[in-house]
mmCIF file of the N, C-alpha and C atoms, coordinates in Angstrom:
data_MODEL
# 
_entry.id   MODEL 
# 
loop_
_atom_site.group_PDB 
_atom_site.id 
_atom_site.type_symbol 
_atom_site.label_atom_id 
_atom_site.label_alt_id 
_atom_site.label_comp_id 
_atom_site.label_asym_id 
_atom_site.label_entity_id 
_atom_site.label_seq_id 
_atom_site.pdbx_PDB_ins_code 
_atom_site.Cartn_x 
_atom_site.Cartn_y 
_atom_site.Cartn_z 
_atom_site.occupancy 
_atom_site.B_iso_or_equiv 
_atom_site.pdbx_formal_charge 
_atom_site.auth_seq_id 
_atom_site.auth_comp_id 
_atom_site.auth_asym_id 
_atom_site.auth_atom_id 
_atom_site.pdbx_PDB_model_num 
ATOM 1   N N  . MET A 1 1  ? 39.251 -12.515 -8.967  1.00 0.00 ? 1  MET A N  1 
ATOM 2   C CA . MET A 1 1  ? 38.502 -11.282 -8.843  1.00 0.00 ? 1  MET A CA 1 
ATOM 3   C C  . MET A 1 1  ? 37.489 -11.453 -7.708  1.00 0.00 ? 1  MET A C  1 
ATOM 4   N N  . SER A 1 2  ? 37.443 -10.491 -6.805  1.00 0.00 ? 2  SER A N  1 
ATOM 5   C CA . SER A 1 2  ? 36.500 -10.579 -5.692  1.00 0.00 ? 2  SER A CA 1 
ATOM 6   C C  . SER A 1 2  ? 35.296 -9.681  -5.944  1.00 0.00 ? 2  SER A C  1 
ATOM 7   N N  . ARG A 1 3  ? 34.207 -10.048 -5.304  1.00 0.00 ? 3  ARG A N  1 
ATOM 8   C CA . ARG A 1 3  ? 32.977 -9.263  -5.438  1.00 0.00 ? 3  ARG A CA 1 
ATOM 9   C C  . ARG A 1 3  ? 32.982 -8.141  -4.408  1.00 0.00 ? 3  ARG A C  1 
ATOM 10  N N  . PRO A 1 4  ? 32.288 -7.047  -4.699  1.00 0.00 ? 4  PRO A N  1 
ATOM 11  C CA . PRO A 1 4  ? 32.118 -6.010  -3.680  1.00 0.00 ? 4  PRO A CA 1 
ATOM 12  C C  . PRO A 1 4  ? 31.427 -6.606  -2.455  1.00 0.00 ? 4  PRO A C  1 
ATOM 13  N N  . GLN A 1 5  ? 31.695 -6.055  -1.278  1.00 0.00 ? 5  GLN A N  1 
ATOM 14  C CA . GLN A 1 5  ? 31.189 -6.612  -0.029  1.00 0.00 ? 5  GLN A CA 1 
ATOM 15  C C  . GLN A 1 5  ? 29.669 -6.766  -0.019  1.00 0.00 ? 5  GLN A C  1 
ATOM 16  N N  . GLY A 1 6  ? 28.929 -5.766  -0.470  1.00 0.00 ? 6  GLY A N  1 
ATOM 17  C CA . GLY A 1 6  ? 27.466 -5.854  -0.498  1.00 0.00 ? 6  GLY A CA 1 
ATOM 18  C C  . GLY A 1 6  ? 26.980 -6.966  -1.400  1.00 0.00 ? 6  GLY A C  1 
ATOM 19  N N  . SER A 1 7  ? 27.663 -7.142  -2.517  1.00 0.00 ? 7  SER A N  1 
ATOM 20  C CA . SER A 1 7  ? 27.305 -8.197  -3.465  1.00 0.00 ? 7  SER A CA 1 
ATOM 21  C C  . SER A 1 7  ? 27.528 -9.571  -2.846  1.00 0.00 ? 7  SER A C  1 
ATOM 22  N N  . ALA A 1 8  ? 28.602 -9.714  -2.087  1.00 0.00 ? 8  ALA A N  1 
ATOM 23  C CA . ALA A 1 8  ? 28.896 -10.988 -1.432  1.00 0.00 ? 8  ALA A CA 1 
ATOM 24  C C  . ALA A 1 8  ? 27.828 -11.311 -0.392  1.00 0.00 ? 8  ALA A C  1 
ATOM 25  N N  . ARG A 1 9  ? 27.397 -10.306 0.353   1.00 0.00 ? 9  ARG A N  1 
ATOM 26  C CA . ARG A 1 9  ? 26.347 -10.533 1.363   1.00 0.00 ? 9  ARG A CA 1 
ATOM 27  C C  . ARG A 1 9  ? 25.031 -10.924 0.704   1.00 0.00 ? 9  ARG A C  1 
ATOM 28  N N  . LEU A 1 10 ? 24.709 -10.277 -0.407  1.00 0.00 ? 10 LEU A N  1 
ATOM 29  C CA . LEU A 1 10 ? 23.484 -10.610 -1.131  1.00 0.00 ? 10 LEU A CA 1 
ATOM 30  C C  . LEU A 1 10 ? 23.551 -12.044 -1.651  1.00 0.00 ? 10 LEU A C  1 
ATOM 31  N N  . ALA A 1 11 ? 24.691 -12.429 -2.183  1.00 0.00 ? 11 ALA A N  1 
ATOM 32  C CA . ALA A 1 11 ? 24.860 -13.796 -2.682  1.00 0.00 ? 11 ALA A CA 1 
ATOM 33  C C  . ALA A 1 11 ? 24.720 -14.804 -1.548  1.00 0.00 ? 11 ALA A C  1 
ATOM 34  N N  . ASP A 1 12 ? 25.289 -14.501 -0.382  1.00 0.00 ? 12 ASP A N  1 
ATOM 35  C CA . ASP A 1 12 ? 25.172 -15.394 0.773   1.00 0.00 ? 12 ASP A CA 1 
ATOM 36  C C  . ASP A 1 12 ? 23.718 -15.513 1.229   1.00 0.00 ? 12 ASP A C  1 
ATOM 37  N N  . ALA A 1 13 ? 23.005 -14.384 1.257   1.00 0.00 ? 13 ALA A N  1 
ATOM 38  C CA . ALA A 1 13 ? 21.599 -14.401 1.665   1.00 0.00 ? 13 ALA A CA 1 
ATOM 39  C C  . ALA A 1 13 ? 20.762 -15.199 0.675   1.00 0.00 ? 13 ALA A C  1 
ATOM 40  N N  . THR A 1 14 ? 21.025 -15.010 -0.606  1.00 0.00 ? 14 THR A N  1 
ATOM 41  C CA . THR A 1 14 ? 20.297 -15.736 -1.644  1.00 0.00 ? 14 THR A CA 1 
ATOM 42  C C  . THR A 1 14 ? 20.545 -17.231 -1.521  1.00 0.00 ? 14 THR A C  1 
ATOM 43  N N  . GLU A 1 15 ? 21.779 -17.604 -1.293  1.00 0.00 ? 15 GLU A N  1 
ATOM 44  C CA . GLU A 1 15 ? 22.126 -19.023 -1.116  1.00 0.00 ? 15 GLU A CA 1 
ATOM 45  C C  . GLU A 1 15 ? 21.399 -19.594 0.097   1.00 0.00 ? 15 GLU A C  1 
ATOM 46  N N  . GLY A 1 16 ? 21.349 -18.830 1.168   1.00 0.00 ? 16 GLY A N  1 
ATOM 47  C CA . GLY A 1 16 ? 20.654 -19.285 2.368   1.00 0.00 ? 16 GLY A CA 1 
ATOM 48  C C  . GLY A 1 16 ? 19.172 -19.512 2.119   1.00 0.00 ? 16 GLY A C  1 
ATOM 49  N N  . LEU A 1 17 ? 18.533 -18.604 1.397   1.00 0.00 ? 17 LEU A N  1 
ATOM 50  C CA . LEU A 1 17 ? 17.115 -18.774 1.070   1.00 0.00 ? 17 LEU A CA 1 
ATOM 51  C C  . LEU A 1 17 ? 16.889 -19.982 0.177   1.00 0.00 ? 17 LEU A C  1 
ATOM 52  N N  . GLU A 1 18 ? 17.804 -20.185 -0.754  1.00 0.00 ? 18 GLU A N  1 
ATOM 53  C CA . GLU A 1 18 ? 17.676 -21.312 -1.677  1.00 0.00 ? 18 GLU A CA 1 
ATOM 54  C C  . GLU A 1 18 ? 17.735 -22.641 -0.930  1.00 0.00 ? 18 GLU A C  1 
ATOM 55  N N  . GLN A 1 19 ? 18.495 -22.686 0.145   1.00 0.00 ? 19 GLN A N  1 
ATOM 56  C CA . GLN A 1 19 ? 18.670 -23.921 0.904   1.00 0.00 ? 19 GLN A CA 1 
ATOM 57  C C  . GLN A 1 19 ? 17.677 -24.068 2.058   1.00 0.00 ? 19 GLN A C  1 
ATOM 58  N N  . ALA A 1 20 ? 16.824 -23.081 2.290   1.00 0.00 ? 20 ALA A N  1 
ATOM 59  C CA . ALA A 1 20 ? 15.889 -23.096 3.420   1.00 0.00 ? 20 ALA A CA 1 
ATOM 60  C C  . ALA A 1 20 ? 14.705 -24.014 3.111   1.00 0.00 ? 20 ALA A C  1 
ATOM 61  N N  . ARG A 1 21 ? 14.821 -25.242 3.496   1.00 0.00 ? 21 ARG A N  1 
ATOM 62  C CA . ARG A 1 21 ? 13.776 -26.240 3.222   1.00 0.00 ? 21 ARG A CA 1 
ATOM 63  C C  . ARG A 1 21 ? 12.446 -25.883 3.874   1.00 0.00 ? 21 ARG A C  1 
ATOM 64  N N  . VAL A 1 22 ? 12.498 -25.127 4.964   1.00 0.00 ? 22 VAL A N  1 
ATOM 65  C CA . VAL A 1 22 ? 11.278 -24.760 5.672   1.00 0.00 ? 22 VAL A CA 1 
ATOM 66  C C  . VAL A 1 22 ? 10.356 -23.915 4.789   1.00 0.00 ? 22 VAL A C  1 
ATOM 67  N N  . LEU A 1 23 ? 10.892 -23.272 3.772   1.00 0.00 ? 23 LEU A N  1 
ATOM 68  C CA . LEU A 1 23 ? 10.087 -22.435 2.875   1.00 0.00 ? 23 LEU A CA 1 
ATOM 69  C C  . LEU A 1 23 ? 9.480  -23.210 1.707   1.00 0.00 ? 23 LEU A C  1 
ATOM 70  N N  . ASP A 1 24 ? 9.874  -24.453 1.511   1.00 0.00 ? 24 ASP A N  1 
ATOM 71  C CA . ASP A 1 24 ? 9.423  -25.221 0.347   1.00 0.00 ? 24 ASP A CA 1 
ATOM 72  C C  . ASP A 1 24 ? 7.901  -25.279 0.218   1.00 0.00 ? 24 ASP A C  1 
ATOM 73  N N  . ARG A 1 25 ? 7.209  -25.557 1.305   1.00 0.00 ? 25 ARG A N  1 
ATOM 74  C CA . ARG A 1 25 ? 5.749  -25.705 1.245   1.00 0.00 ? 25 ARG A CA 1 
ATOM 75  C C  . ARG A 1 25 ? 5.080  -24.381 0.874   1.00 0.00 ? 25 ARG A C  1 
ATOM 76  N N  . VAL A 1 26 ? 5.553  -23.295 1.473   1.00 0.00 ? 26 VAL A N  1 
ATOM 77  C CA . VAL A 1 26 ? 4.993  -21.973 1.182   1.00 0.00 ? 26 VAL A CA 1 
ATOM 78  C C  . VAL A 1 26 ? 5.231  -21.606 -0.277  1.00 0.00 ? 26 VAL A C  1 
ATOM 79  N N  . VAL A 1 27 ? 6.449  -21.811 -0.748  1.00 0.00 ? 27 VAL A N  1 
ATOM 80  C CA . VAL A 1 27 ? 6.790  -21.467 -2.129  1.00 0.00 ? 27 VAL A CA 1 
ATOM 81  C C  . VAL A 1 27 ? 5.990  -22.317 -3.104  1.00 0.00 ? 27 VAL A C  1 
ATOM 82  N N  . ARG A 1 28 ? 5.828  -23.582 -2.814  1.00 0.00 ? 28 ARG A N  1 
ATOM 83  C CA . ARG A 1 28 ? 5.050  -24.467 -3.690  1.00 0.00 ? 28 ARG A CA 1 
ATOM 84  C C  . ARG A 1 28 ? 3.597  -23.989 -3.775  1.00 0.00 ? 28 ARG A C  1 
ATOM 85  N N  . THR A 1 29 ? 3.012  -23.612 -2.645  1.00 0.00 ? 29 THR A N  1 
ATOM 86  C CA . THR A 1 29 ? 1.634  -23.123 -2.617  1.00 0.00 ? 29 THR A CA 1 
ATOM 87  C C  . THR A 1 29 ? 1.494  -21.834 -3.416  1.00 0.00 ? 29 THR A C  1 
ATOM 88  N N  . LEU A 1 30 ? 2.416  -20.895 -3.212  1.00 0.00 ? 30 LEU A N  1 
ATOM 89  C CA . LEU A 1 30 ? 2.379  -19.637 -3.961  1.00 0.00 ? 30 LEU A CA 1 
ATOM 90  C C  . LEU A 1 30 ? 2.582  -19.872 -5.452  1.00 0.00 ? 30 LEU A C  1 
ATOM 91  N N  . SER A 1 31 ? 3.486  -20.759 -5.802  1.00 0.00 ? 31 SER A N  1 
ATOM 92  C CA . SER A 1 31 ? 3.747  -21.055 -7.215  1.00 0.00 ? 31 SER A CA 1 
ATOM 93  C C  . SER A 1 31 ? 2.506  -21.612 -7.899  1.00 0.00 ? 31 SER A C  1 
ATOM 94  N N  . MET A 1 32 ? 1.819  -22.526 -7.225  1.00 0.00 ? 32 MET A N  1 
ATOM 95  C CA . MET A 1 32 ? 0.598  -23.092 -7.810  1.00 0.00 ? 32 MET A CA 1 
ATOM 96  C C  . MET A 1 32 ? -0.462 -22.014 -7.996  1.00 0.00 ? 32 MET A C  1 
ATOM 97  N N  . ALA A 1 33 ? -0.604 -21.121 -7.020  1.00 0.00 ? 33 ALA A N  1 
ATOM 98  C CA . ALA A 1 33 ? -1.594 -20.049 -7.122  1.00 0.00 ? 33 ALA A CA 1 
ATOM 99  C C  . ALA A 1 33 ? -1.276 -19.118 -8.289  1.00 0.00 ? 33 ALA A C  1 
ATOM 100 N N  . VAL A 1 34 ? -0.014 -18.780 -8.462  1.00 0.00 ? 34 VAL A N  1 
ATOM 101 C CA . VAL A 1 34 ? 0.385  -17.902 -9.567  1.00 0.00 ? 34 VAL A CA 1 
ATOM 102 C C  . VAL A 1 34 ? 0.132  -18.586 -10.902 1.00 0.00 ? 34 VAL A C  1 
ATOM 103 N N  . ARG A 1 35 ? 0.495  -19.866 -11.011 1.00 0.00 ? 35 ARG A N  1 
ATOM 104 C CA . ARG A 1 35 ? 0.283  -20.591 -12.274 1.00 0.00 ? 35 ARG A CA 1 
ATOM 105 C C  . ARG A 1 35 ? -1.193 -20.670 -12.634 1.00 0.00 ? 35 ARG A C  1 
ATOM 106 N N  . ARG A 1 36 ? -2.054 -20.850 -11.622 1.00 0.00 ? 36 ARG A N  1 
ATOM 107 C CA . ARG A 1 36 ? -3.502 -20.927 -11.890 1.00 0.00 ? 36 ARG A CA 1 
ATOM 108 C C  . ARG A 1 36 ? -4.092 -19.567 -12.231 1.00 0.00 ? 36 ARG A C  1 
ATOM 109 N N  . THR A 1 37 ? -3.541 -18.503 -11.673 1.00 0.00 ? 37 THR A N  1 
ATOM 110 C CA . THR A 1 37 ? -4.108 -17.165 -11.818 1.00 0.00 ? 37 THR A CA 1 
ATOM 111 C C  . THR A 1 37 ? -3.699 -16.470 -13.103 1.00 0.00 ? 37 THR A C  1 
ATOM 112 N N  . LEU A 1 38 ? -2.441 -16.574 -13.482 1.00 0.00 ? 38 LEU A N  1 
ATOM 113 C CA . LEU A 1 38 ? -1.956 -15.848 -14.660 1.00 0.00 ? 38 LEU A CA 1 
ATOM 114 C C  . LEU A 1 38 ? -2.497 -16.448 -15.951 1.00 0.00 ? 38 LEU A C  1 
ATOM 115 N N  . PRO A 1 39 ? -2.934 -15.607 -16.860 1.00 0.00 ? 39 PRO A N  1 
ATOM 116 C CA . PRO A 1 39 ? -3.361 -16.108 -18.167 1.00 0.00 ? 39 PRO A CA 1 
ATOM 117 C C  . PRO A 1 39 ? -2.135 -16.499 -18.991 1.00 0.00 ? 39 PRO A C  1 
ATOM 118 N N  . PRO A 1 40 ? -2.312 -17.364 -19.983 1.00 0.00 ? 40 PRO A N  1 
ATOM 119 C CA . PRO A 1 40 ? -1.191 -17.713 -20.855 1.00 0.00 ? 40 PRO A CA 1 
ATOM 120 C C  . PRO A 1 40 ? -0.620 -16.452 -21.502 1.00 0.00 ? 40 PRO A C  1 
ATOM 121 N N  . GLY A 1 41 ? 0.676  -16.424 -21.652 1.00 0.00 ? 41 GLY A N  1 
ATOM 122 C CA . GLY A 1 41 ? 1.310  -15.271 -22.288 1.00 0.00 ? 41 GLY A CA 1 
ATOM 123 C C  . GLY A 1 41 ? 2.746  -15.097 -21.837 1.00 0.00 ? 41 GLY A C  1 
ATOM 124 N N  . PRO A 1 42 ? 3.344  -13.992 -22.203 1.00 0.00 ? 42 PRO A N  1 
ATOM 125 C CA . PRO A 1 42 ? 4.771  -13.793 -21.949 1.00 0.00 ? 42 PRO A CA 1 
ATOM 126 C C  . PRO A 1 42 ? 5.136  -13.703 -20.466 1.00 0.00 ? 42 PRO A C  1 
ATOM 127 N N  . VAL A 1 43 ? 4.266  -13.136 -19.641 1.00 0.00 ? 43 VAL A N  1 
ATOM 128 C CA . VAL A 1 43 ? 4.584  -13.047 -18.211 1.00 0.00 ? 43 VAL A CA 1 
ATOM 129 C C  . VAL A 1 43 ? 4.611  -14.438 -17.597 1.00 0.00 ? 43 VAL A C  1 
ATOM 130 N N  . LYS A 1 44 ? 3.602  -15.239 -17.899 1.00 0.00 ? 44 LYS A N  1 
ATOM 131 C CA . LYS A 1 44 ? 3.558  -16.598 -17.373 1.00 0.00 ? 44 LYS A CA 1 
ATOM 132 C C  . LYS A 1 44 ? 4.740  -17.404 -17.905 1.00 0.00 ? 44 LYS A C  1 
ATOM 133 N N  . ASP A 1 45 ? 5.078  -17.220 -19.171 1.00 0.00 ? 45 ASP A N  1 
ATOM 134 C CA . ASP A 1 45 ? 6.233  -17.904 -19.757 1.00 0.00 ? 45 ASP A CA 1 
ATOM 135 C C  . ASP A 1 45 ? 7.524  -17.507 -19.053 1.00 0.00 ? 45 ASP A C  1 
ATOM 136 N N  . ALA A 1 46 ? 7.673  -16.232 -18.721 1.00 0.00 ? 46 ALA A N  1 
ATOM 137 C CA . ALA A 1 46 ? 8.892  -15.749 -18.069 1.00 0.00 ? 46 ALA A CA 1 
ATOM 138 C C  . ALA A 1 46 ? 9.044  -16.339 -16.670 1.00 0.00 ? 46 ALA A C  1 
ATOM 139 N N  . LEU A 1 47 ? 7.939  -16.573 -15.985 1.00 0.00 ? 47 LEU A N  1 
ATOM 140 C CA . LEU A 1 47 ? 7.996  -17.129 -14.638 1.00 0.00 ? 47 LEU A CA 1 
ATOM 141 C C  . LEU A 1 47 ? 8.171  -18.639 -14.636 1.00 0.00 ? 47 LEU A C  1 
ATOM 142 N N  . HIS A 1 48 ? 7.967  -19.260 -15.749 1.00 0.00 ? 48 HIS A N  1 
ATOM 143 C CA . HIS A 1 48 ? 8.127  -20.707 -15.848 1.00 0.00 ? 48 HIS A CA 1 
ATOM 144 C C  . HIS A 1 48 ? 9.576  -21.009 -15.938 1.00 0.00 ? 48 HIS A C  1 
# 
């Protein structure tokens, strides 16, 4: 079974972002800020 063309492009883009090591530092910094800012609860749990 093949995916619709738009879905395949989205999957390729997502895979590319996942492998983009250049973004690691930025994502780590943002993740730490979000973890420090959000109060305990379901939203913070969902992002964990």
